[in-house]
C-alpha positions as CSV (number, residue, x, y, z in Angstrom):
1,M,1.2,-12.5,-13.8
2,D,4.8,-12.1,-12.3
3,V,3.7,-9.5,-9.7
4,L,6.1,-7.0,-8.9
5,G,3.9,-4.2,-7.1
6,C,0.4,-3.9,-6.1
7,A,-2.0,-1.2,-4.5
8,C,-4.0,-2.9,-1.5
9,P,-7.3,-1.8,0.5
10,H,-7.0,-2.2,4.3
11,P,-10.3,-2.2,5.9
12,P,-10.1,-4.5,9.0
13,L,-13.7,-5.5,8.1
14,L,-12.0,-7.9,5.3
15,V,-10.6,-10.1,8.0
16,P,-13.5,-12.9,8.9
17,E,-12.8,-12.2,12.4
18,V,-13.5,-8.7,12.2
19,G,-16.0,-7.8,9.3
20,G,-18.5,-10.8,10.3
21,V,-21.6,-10.7,8.1
22,N,-20.4,-6.9,6.5
23,R,-17.7,-9.2,5.0
24,M,-20.0,-10.2,2.1
25,R,-20.6,-6.3,1.3
26,V,-17.0,-6.2,0.2
27,Q,-16.9,-9.9,-1.2
28,A,-15.9,-8.4,-4.4
29,T,-12.6,-7.0,-3.1
30,V,-12.1,-10.2,-0.6
31,D,-11.9,-12.6,-4.1
32,A,-10.0,-9.7,-5.8
33,M,-6.9,-9.9,-2.5
34,E,-7.3,-13.7,-2.5
35,E,-6.5,-13.6,-6.4
36,L,-3.6,-11.5,-5.9
37,G,-2.4,-13.0,-3.3
38,A,-2.1,-16.5,-5.2
39,E,-0.3,-14.3,-8.3
40,I,2.3,-13.0,-5.9
41,G,2.8,-16.5,-4.4
42,T,5.4,-15.9,-1.7
43,P,8.3,-13.5,-2.4
44,D,11.4,-13.6,-0.3
45,L,10.5,-10.0,0.7
46,V,7.5,-7.7,0.8
47,V,8.1,-4.0,1.0
48,I,5.1,-2.1,2.6
49,V,4.4,1.4,3.0
50,S,1.2,2.4,5.5
51,P,-0.2,5.7,5.9
52,H,-1.2,4.4,9.1
53,T,2.4,3.9,10.0
54,P,3.5,6.2,12.8
55,G,6.0,8.7,11.1
56,T,6.4,12.8,11.0
57,V,5.3,15.1,8.2
58,E,8.8,15.8,6.9
59,T,10.5,12.4,7.5
60,F,9.8,8.7,6.4
61,F,10.6,6.0,8.9
62,V,11.5,2.6,8.4
63,K,11.4,-0.1,11.0
64,T,14.6,-1.8,12.4
65,A,13.5,-4.0,15.0
66,A,14.7,-7.8,13.8
67,R,10.8,-9.2,14.3
68,L,7.7,-7.1,13.1
69,A,4.5,-8.1,14.6
70,G,0.9,-6.8,15.4
71,D,-2.8,-7.9,16.0
72,L,-5.9,-6.4,15.6
73,G,-7.0,-6.1,19.1
74,K,-7.7,-2.9,18.5
75,F,-10.6,-4.2,16.4
76,G,-11.7,-6.7,19.0
77,C,-9.6,-9.4,17.6
78,P,-6.3,-9.6,19.6
79,D,-6.0,-13.3,18.3
80,V,-5.4,-12.2,14.9
81,R,-1.8,-11.4,14.6
82,L,0.8,-11.7,11.9
83,E,4.6,-12.0,12.6
84,Y,7.7,-11.5,10.4
85,D,11.6,-11.4,10.2
86,N,12.7,-8.0,9.4
87,D,15.0,-7.3,6.1
88,V,17.9,-5.5,8.3
89,A,20.4,-5.7,5.6
90,F,17.8,-4.6,3.4
91,V,16.7,-1.8,5.5
92,D,20.6,-0.6,6.4
93,R,21.4,-0.4,2.6
94,L,18.2,1.9,1.9
95,L,19.3,4.2,4.8
96,E,22.4,4.0,3.6
97,L,21.0,5.0,-0.2
98,A,18.7,7.7,1.7
99,G,21.7,9.4,3.2
100,Q,23.6,9.9,0.1
101,E,20.4,10.8,-1.8
102,G,19.4,13.4,0.7
103,V,16.0,11.6,1.2
104,A,14.7,12.2,4.6
105,L,14.7,8.7,6.0
106,D,14.8,7.6,9.7
107,P,15.3,4.5,11.7
108,V,12.7,3.5,14.2
109,D,13.6,0.7,16.7
110,D,10.0,-0.3,16.7
111,G,8.2,-3.8,15.3
112,H,4.9,-2.8,15.7
113,L,2.8,-3.3,12.5
114,D,-0.7,-1.2,12.2
115,H,-3.8,-2.2,10.4
116,G,-2.7,-0.8,7.3
117,V,0.3,-3.5,7.4
118,L,-1.9,-6.4,9.1
119,V,-5.0,-6.4,6.9
120,P,-3.4,-6.8,3.2
121,M,-0.8,-9.1,4.7
122,G,-3.5,-11.1,5.6
123,F,-3.7,-12.2,2.0
124,I,-0.2,-12.2,1.1
125,A,2.7,-14.7,2.1
126,T,6.6,-13.6,2.5
127,R,9.4,-14.9,4.6
128,R,10.6,-11.3,5.0
129,L,9.1,-7.8,5.5
130,V,10.1,-4.3,5.4
131,S,7.7,-1.7,6.9
132,L,7.5,2.0,6.0
133,S,5.4,5.1,6.5
134,V,4.5,8.2,4.7
135,V,5.1,12.1,5.0
136,G,3.2,14.9,4.3
137,A,4.5,16.3,1.0
138,Y,2.9,13.9,-1.8
139,A,6.0,14.5,-4.1
140,A,8.6,13.3,-1.6
141,H,7.6,9.8,-2.3
142,G,8.6,9.4,-5.5
143,R,12.1,9.6,-4.2
144,L,11.5,6.8,-1.5
145,G,9.9,4.4,-4.0
146,A,13.1,4.8,-6.8
147,L,15.5,4.1,-3.8
148,V,13.1,1.0,-2.8
149,R,13.8,-0.3,-6.2
150,Q,17.3,0.2,-6.4
151,C,17.8,-1.9,-3.2
152,A,15.4,-4.8,-4.5
153,E,17.6,-5.0,-7.7
154,E,21.0,-5.4,-5.6
155,R,19.6,-8.6,-3.6
156,D,18.8,-12.0,-4.4
157,G,15.3,-13.3,-4.0
158,R,12.1,-11.5,-5.4
159,V,10.8,-8.5,-3.7
160,V,7.0,-7.5,-4.2
161,F,6.3,-3.8,-2.9
162,V,2.9,-3.2,-1.5
163,A,1.2,0.1,-1.3
164,S,-1.6,0.0,1.4
165,G,-4.2,2.5,1.3
166,D,-7.9,3.0,0.6
167,L,-9.3,5.8,-1.6
168,S,-12.0,8.4,-1.2
169,H,-13.6,8.0,2.2
170,R,-16.5,10.1,1.4
171,L,-18.2,8.3,-1.2
172,T,-22.1,7.9,0.5
173,K,-24.1,10.1,2.6
174,D,-24.5,7.3,5.1
175,G,-20.6,6.4,5.0
176,P,-18.6,7.5,8.4
177,Y,-17.1,10.4,6.7
178,G,-20.2,12.2,5.2
179,F,-20.3,12.6,0.9
180,D,-18.3,15.1,-1.2
181,A,-19.0,15.1,-4.8
182,R,-15.2,15.3,-5.2
183,G,-14.9,11.8,-3.6
184,P,-16.1,9.8,-6.6
185,V,-14.8,12.2,-9.2
186,F,-11.3,11.0,-7.4
187,D,-11.5,7.4,-7.1
188,E,-12.9,7.5,-10.7
189,R,-9.8,9.3,-12.1
190,V,-7.1,6.8,-9.7
191,V,-9.2,3.8,-11.0
192,E,-8.8,5.0,-14.8
193,L,-4.9,5.7,-14.3
194,L,-4.1,2.7,-12.8
195,R,-6.0,0.7,-15.3
196,E,-3.5,2.0,-17.7
197,G,-0.1,2.2,-15.3
198,D,-0.1,5.9,-15.3
199,F,1.2,6.8,-11.9
200,G,2.8,9.9,-13.5
201,S,-0.7,11.6,-13.9
202,L,-1.6,11.0,-10.2
203,R,0.7,14.2,-9.4
204,G,-2.0,16.2,-12.2
205,I,-5.3,15.2,-9.8
206,D,-6.7,18.8,-8.9
207,P,-5.4,19.2,-5.6
208,D,-9.1,20.4,-4.7
209,V,-10.4,17.3,-5.7
210,V,-7.7,15.2,-3.3
211,Q,-8.7,17.3,-0.3
212,G,-12.3,17.5,-0.7
213,A,-12.1,13.2,-1.4
214,G,-10.7,12.5,2.2
215,E,-8.2,10.1,1.0
216,C,-5.7,8.0,2.4
217,G,-3.9,6.0,-0.5
218,L,-2.3,8.6,-2.5
219,R,1.1,8.8,-1.0
220,S,1.4,5.0,-0.7
221,L,0.4,4.8,-4.6
222,M,3.1,7.8,-5.5
223,V,5.7,5.3,-3.5
224,L,4.3,2.4,-5.6
225,G,4.6,4.1,-9.2
226,A,8.4,5.1,-8.4
227,F,9.3,1.7,-7.4
228,L,7.6,0.7,-10.2
229,G,9.4,2.9,-13.0
230,E,9.2,2.2,-16.3
231,D,7.4,-1.7,-15.4
232,S,4.4,0.2,-13.9
233,A,2.6,0.3,-17.7
234,R,3.8,-3.4,-18.6
235,D,1.4,-5.4,-17.3
236,P,-1.2,-3.3,-14.8
237,R,-4.4,-4.9,-13.7
238,V,-7.2,-3.7,-11.8
239,F,-8.5,-6.7,-9.8
240,S,-11.5,-4.8,-8.3
241,Y,-12.8,-1.8,-6.9
242,E,-15.8,-0.9,-4.5
243,G,-17.0,1.4,-2.0
244,P,-20.3,-0.1,-0.3
245,F,-19.3,1.6,3.2
246,G,-18.5,5.0,1.9
247,V,-14.8,4.7,1.6
248,G,-13.0,3.5,-1.8
249,Y,-11.5,0.3,-2.1
250,L,-9.0,-0.6,-5.0
251,V,-7.2,-3.9,-5.7
252,A,-4.7,-3.5,-8.6
253,G,-1.6,-5.3,-9.6
254,F,1.7,-4.4,-11.9
255,G,4.0,-7.3,-13.2
256,R,6.6,-7.3,-15.8
257,G,4.4,-8.4,-19.0
258,Q,5.2,-7.3,-22.3
259,A,4.4,-3.6,-22.7
260,T,1.3,-2.7,-24.5
């Protein structure tokens, strides 16, 4: 697969130093992330959106610092650290297009990377990184994704878009957020749609189900869907899905294969 974009979970326990023995309980996700990373290879640029990257309810943020870096000290592992060059030319062009199109995107001179970026990037190699946040309204994310795709098509080198996010946080009674019957319903529907590359139907999921699921990844997926555009259904692949700790972890990739 010539991977164009992917959906990745971000539980810190995927990192060996953090997960310890519990990492074995998410081995399917670990294996899937390793396989995805191998298929991605080393693109010239990864653009990643994380629901944990600081932003506001109404305005997307893009980091403008020349160097982007972070560690997992919050999870007891300060030595687990990643650092990248920011693609400032890409960022400048994205900000220019956002201004022209009326998309609320603000620059922030901050180079800190949160765990929503660090965990998936621990499996993905790249030369440069661009980091984006989400906003409150689900519908707004499609416009941002389309602008990122335009920027990607204007530059040389391969660009891969990463949507960081977990699915429902309410899958089991013994999970950190308890159980809600809408959680499994939400996850089943998202996995079903992404197997077909049908990002458009994500907007049709019952809002009550979305709210009850306690998800954190739907906004990221909507940016990814708009970035992929017509390519979303050409070569969709769900590498894995599981939720042993009460949170849904989905790994999926989308490429440029022949339409089916």
